[in-house]
Steps between C-alpha positions, in 0.01 A plus 500: 500500500846634575686783669395838363152399384226744604218303667170536681481264799167418665549357848320440827620707792489398863254709697327541830159651575506878546369469856682282749220382725315190614274347230262207508545210255256639240670841489843334493393284203378808311826682573713224352284449188654809342817492292727799461614482135790736427629605158864604472684617188879482480806373321619152588830523683527134591293183501567221747309206645352703786452854362454720200715806570396827331631856480276800435768731358825448315766712330555479124816295545312231700760511778319723752160407643242632748178368653604142567205274574477123551178302456488142632422252222226337708306828507511560124177441305611626157795666325439687175784609273459867407827550311790270423849616605720641224 
């Protein structure tokens, strides 16, 4: 995949329980059994060793971008190519 490709990235987000309170070990174990899988669609702006960097909007000339978003490589479960860059 390269700059300008439209992709769907599935990745695990960091999270904390909705209630910040004391929990016993059993309740703590149940809390951390869940995964928060996120799906993000965007155009690849840059790929590096640590991140996949996406943009959610771009101008026709591909020189103006909006909605910059970086996803750490270690959090990524799957990347699916939706459309190859022109």
